[in-house]
C-alpha positions as CSV (number, residue, x, y, z in Angstrom):
1,M,92.6,78.9,69.1
2,E,92.8,80.0,65.5
3,P,95.2,82.8,64.6
4,D,92.4,85.1,63.5
5,E,90.6,84.6,66.8
6,R,93.8,85.3,68.7
7,L,94.5,88.5,66.7
8,E,90.9,89.7,67.4
9,R,91.4,89.1,71.1
10,I,94.6,91.1,71.0
11,R,92.9,94.0,69.2
12,Q,90.1,94.0,71.8
13,A,92.5,93.9,74.6
14,R,94.4,96.8,73.1
15,A,91.2,98.8,72.7
16,G,90.4,98.2,76.4
17,Y,93.9,99.2,77.4
18,D,93.7,102.4,75.4
19,R,90.3,103.3,77.1
20,A,91.7,102.6,80.5
21,R,94.8,104.6,79.9
22,A,92.8,107.6,78.6
23,R,90.6,107.4,81.6
24,L,93.6,107.3,84.0
25,F,95.2,110.3,82.3
26,R,91.8,112.2,82.5
27,E,91.6,111.4,86.2
28,I,95.2,112.6,86.8
29,R,94.6,115.8,84.9
30,D,91.3,116.4,86.8
31,G,92.9,115.6,90.1
32,L,95.7,118.1,89.5
33,A,93.1,120.7,88.5
34,D,91.0,119.9,91.6
35,G,94.2,120.3,93.7
36,E,94.8,123.8,92.2
37,A,91.3,124.8,93.3
38,L,91.9,123.8,96.9
39,P,93.0,126.3,99.5
40,E,96.7,126.8,99.6
41,A,97.1,124.8,102.8
42,Q,95.5,121.8,101.2
43,R,96.9,121.8,97.7
44,R,99.5,119.1,98.5
45,K,96.7,116.6,99.0
46,L,96.3,116.5,95.2
47,G,99.8,117.5,94.1
48,P,102.0,115.7,91.6
49,S,103.9,113.7,94.3
50,V,100.7,112.3,95.9
51,I,99.1,111.6,92.5
52,S,102.3,109.9,91.3
53,R,102.2,107.5,94.2
54,A,98.5,106.7,93.6
55,S,99.0,106.2,89.9
56,G,102.3,104.3,90.0
57,F,103.9,106.9,87.6
58,T,106.9,109.0,88.5
59,R,106.3,112.6,89.6
60,E,108.1,113.7,86.5
61,Y,105.7,111.8,84.3
62,I,102.7,113.3,86.2
63,T,104.0,116.8,85.3
64,K,104.3,115.8,81.7
65,I,100.7,114.6,81.8
66,R,99.7,117.9,83.5
67,D,101.6,119.9,80.8
68,G,100.1,117.9,77.9
69,K,103.5,116.5,76.9
70,A,102.5,112.8,77.5
71,D,100.1,111.1,75.2
72,P,97.5,108.7,76.7
73,S,97.3,106.5,73.7
């Protein structure tokens, strides 16, 4: 493969990664918002701990995403 072709494939892969990461962050924020809308007894079903396990991120990172302190790009 020529260097220019490889670099283009890398650029395309990065663009796909950025889109997927932005989508993941959006799903996490939406999930947390949905959790807040649940009745008190069910809020833990979409809380930071559960979402962290589903996403593979730490609970602390989920709270950063929730608070807008983590950048999806």
